[in-house]
C-alpha positions as CSV (number, residue, x, y, z in Angstrom):
1,I,2.1,0.7,-0.6
2,R,4.4,-1.4,1.5
3,G,6.7,-3.7,-0.3
4,E,7.0,-1.6,-3.4
5,D,10.3,-0.5,-4.9
6,A,11.3,2.8,-3.1
7,D,13.0,3.9,-6.4
8,N,9.5,4.6,-7.7
9,M,9.3,7.6,-5.4
10,R,10.3,10.9,-7.2
11,K,11.2,13.9,-5.2
12,G,10.1,17.3,-6.4
13,D,7.4,19.9,-6.6
14,T,4.2,18.0,-7.5
15,L,2.4,21.1,-8.8
16,A,5.2,22.7,-10.8
17,D,7.1,19.7,-12.0
18,D,5.0,16.7,-12.9
19,K,7.2,13.7,-12.4
20,F,4.5,11.3,-13.5
21,S,3.3,12.9,-16.7
22,G,1.6,10.4,-18.9
23,Y,1.1,7.9,-16.1
24,T,-2.4,6.8,-14.9
25,F,-3.2,4.7,-11.8
26,D,-5.9,2.5,-10.4
27,F,-5.7,4.2,-7.0
28,V,-4.4,7.5,-5.7
29,I,-4.0,8.4,-2.0
30,S,-3.2,12.0,-1.3
31,N,-2.5,14.0,1.9
32,P,-1.7,17.5,0.7
33,P,-0.6,20.4,3.0
34,F,-3.5,22.5,4.4
35,G,-3.5,26.2,3.9
36,I,0.0,26.4,2.3
37,D,0.5,28.8,-0.5
38,W,1.7,27.8,-4.0
39,K,3.5,31.0,-4.9
40,S,6.7,29.2,-5.8
41,S,4.7,27.0,-8.2
42,K,2.5,29.8,-9.6
43,P,4.2,30.5,-13.0
44,A,4.3,26.8,-13.9
45,V,0.8,26.1,-12.7
46,E,-0.7,29.1,-14.6
47,K,1.2,28.0,-17.7
48,E,-0.2,24.5,-17.5
49,A,-3.7,25.8,-16.8
50,K,-3.7,27.5,-20.2
51,Q,-3.5,24.0,-21.8
52,G,-7.1,23.4,-20.7
53,D,-8.0,19.7,-20.6
54,K,-4.6,18.7,-21.9
55,G,-3.1,19.8,-18.5
56,R,-4.1,19.2,-14.9
57,F,-5.3,22.6,-13.9
58,G,-7.4,24.0,-16.8
59,M,-10.7,23.7,-14.8
60,G,-9.9,26.5,-12.4
61,L,-7.4,27.7,-9.9
62,P,-7.8,28.2,-6.2
63,P,-6.5,31.2,-4.3
64,V,-2.7,31.3,-4.2
65,S,-2.9,31.1,-0.4
66,D,-4.1,27.5,-0.4
67,G,-3.1,24.8,-3.0
68,Q,-5.2,21.8,-1.7
69,M,-7.6,21.8,-4.7
70,L,-4.6,21.7,-7.1
71,F,-3.6,18.4,-5.5
72,T,-7.2,17.1,-6.1
73,L,-6.9,18.0,-9.8
74,N,-3.5,16.4,-10.0
75,G,-4.9,13.2,-8.6
76,L,-7.9,13.2,-10.9
77,K,-5.7,13.6,-13.9
78,K,-3.7,10.5,-12.8
79,L,-6.7,8.2,-12.4
80,K,-7.5,5.7,-15.1
81,D,-10.7,6.5,-17.0
82,T,-13.7,4.4,-15.9
83,T,-11.8,2.6,-13.1
84,G,-9.6,5.0,-11.1
85,R,-10.4,5.7,-7.5
86,M,-8.9,8.4,-5.2
87,C,-9.0,9.4,-1.6
88,I,-7.7,12.8,-0.5
89,V,-7.6,14.4,2.9
90,H,-8.7,18.0,3.1
91,N,-9.7,20.6,5.7
92,G,-13.0,22.4,5.4
93,S,-11.7,25.0,2.9
94,P,-12.2,23.1,-0.4
95,L,-15.9,22.5,0.6
96,F,-16.9,26.2,0.6
97,T,-14.1,28.5,-0.5
98,G,-14.9,30.7,-3.4
99,D,-18.1,32.3,-4.8
100,A,-20.0,30.9,-7.8
101,G,-17.8,31.3,-10.9
102,S,-14.6,31.4,-8.9
103,G,-11.7,28.9,-9.4
104,P,-12.7,26.7,-6.4
105,S,-16.4,26.7,-7.4
106,E,-15.5,25.8,-11.0
107,I,-13.3,22.9,-9.7
108,R,-16.2,21.6,-7.6
109,R,-18.6,21.9,-10.5
110,Y,-16.1,20.1,-12.8
111,I,-15.9,17.2,-10.3
112,L,-19.7,17.0,-9.7
113,E,-20.8,17.4,-13.3
114,N,-18.5,14.5,-14.3
115,D,-20.1,12.5,-11.4
116,W,-16.7,11.7,-9.8
117,L,-17.5,12.7,-6.2
118,D,-18.5,9.4,-4.5
119,A,-18.4,10.4,-0.8
120,I,-17.1,12.9,1.7
121,V,-16.4,11.6,5.2
122,Q,-16.1,14.1,8.1
123,L,-13.6,12.9,10.7
124,G,-13.3,14.0,14.3
125,T,-10.9,16.6,15.6
126,D,-7.4,16.0,17.1
127,M,-6.5,13.2,14.6
128,F,-3.1,14.5,13.5
129,Y,0.1,15.3,15.3
130,N,0.4,18.9,14.2
131,T,-3.2,20.1,13.9
132,G,-6.4,19.7,15.9
133,I,-8.8,20.8,13.1
134,T,-11.6,18.8,11.6
135,T,-10.6,17.0,8.4
136,Y,-12.6,15.4,5.5
137,L,-11.9,12.5,3.3
138,W,-13.0,13.1,-0.3
139,V,-13.5,9.8,-2.1
140,L,-13.5,10.2,-5.9
141,D,-14.3,7.5,-8.4
142,K,-14.2,7.5,-12.2
143,G,-16.1,4.2,-12.3
144,K,-19.0,4.4,-9.9
145,P,-21.2,1.3,-9.7
146,S,-24.6,2.0,-11.2
147,F,-26.4,2.3,-7.8
148,R,-24.0,5.2,-6.9
149,E,-24.3,7.0,-10.2
150,G,-25.7,10.5,-9.8
151,K,-25.4,10.3,-6.1
152,V,-23.0,11.7,-3.4
153,Q,-22.8,10.2,0.1
154,L,-22.0,12.4,3.0
155,I,-20.8,10.6,6.2
156,D,-20.5,12.2,9.6
157,A,-17.9,10.2,11.4
158,S,-16.9,13.1,13.7
159,N,-18.0,11.0,16.7
160,C,-16.4,7.8,15.5
161,F,-13.0,7.6,17.3
162,E,-11.5,6.4,20.6
163,K,-9.5,8.7,22.9
164,R,-5.8,8.0,23.3
165,R,-4.5,7.3,26.7
166,K,-1.6,9.6,26.0
167,S,-1.6,12.4,23.4
168,I,1.1,12.9,20.8
169,G,1.3,16.6,20.0
170,N,-2.2,17.5,18.9
171,K,-3.1,13.9,18.3
172,R,-5.5,12.9,21.1
173,N,-7.9,10.6,19.2
174,D,-7.5,7.4,17.1
175,I,-9.5,5.8,14.4
176,T,-9.2,2.3,15.9
177,D,-10.0,-0.9,14.0
178,R,-13.5,-0.8,15.6
179,A,-14.1,2.8,14.5
180,R,-12.7,2.0,11.0
181,E,-15.1,-0.9,10.6
182,L,-18.1,1.2,11.5
183,I,-17.1,3.9,9.0
184,L,-16.6,1.3,6.3
185,K,-19.9,-0.3,7.1
186,T,-21.6,3.1,6.9
187,Y,-20.0,3.7,3.5
188,L,-20.7,0.3,2.0
189,E,-24.4,0.1,3.1
190,F,-25.1,3.4,1.2
191,E,-28.2,4.3,3.1
192,N,-29.8,7.3,4.8
193,K,-29.1,5.9,8.2
194,E,-27.6,6.5,11.7
195,Y,-25.3,3.9,13.1
196,I,-24.5,3.6,16.8
197,E,-22.2,0.9,18.2
198,G,-21.4,1.5,21.9
199,D,-19.8,4.9,22.2
200,L,-19.2,5.2,18.4
201,K,-21.6,6.9,16.1
202,T,-21.8,7.7,12.4
203,E,-24.5,9.0,10.1
204,S,-24.9,8.7,6.3
205,K,-27.0,10.9,4.0
206,I,-27.4,10.4,0.3
207,F,-27.9,13.3,-2.1
208,D,-28.4,13.7,-5.8
209,T,-25.3,15.1,-7.4
210,V,-27.3,18.0,-8.9
211,D,-28.3,19.0,-5.4
């Protein structure tokens, strides 16, 4: 990210006005707003949803009260086929909001049936300046290696952080280099296993995508 031409940034409404239409990328990193409505973008989003697979949002729409999953769909549309990878930060809502057949449920089904969900990492609380809630990293991959195909890895890293000596707003905990290395090790080893290194702890569980 650093060292790139700042003119590549394009200001605007990601959902209503796609500034990168037709572009695809090797990597996407996204930190969308949590629990923020998309009322102002609603007419444009609903119009694009009617395009089905030709647009970004034809798989389903979440409640107007929270647009997180729209950013997930936007990122997936921007990934290169067979090689693109994405990491997006969510709160707990995209995991469980919506009954079967609802927009959020259909989005999850779309991701799982295409076998793009690689891993979900639960982080600890108090990681961000303006909120203390638990957050989750969704790792999505359009080119999973063969040993990860048909599998989803869930990682509990809620106890893998170090306390700050001085809080900054709601941010009281840090993912230090030591914590980051343990989370990465947990991901890369891809096993049903618990890891403990001093006061840091993670746990990995592997599930079939159909589960």
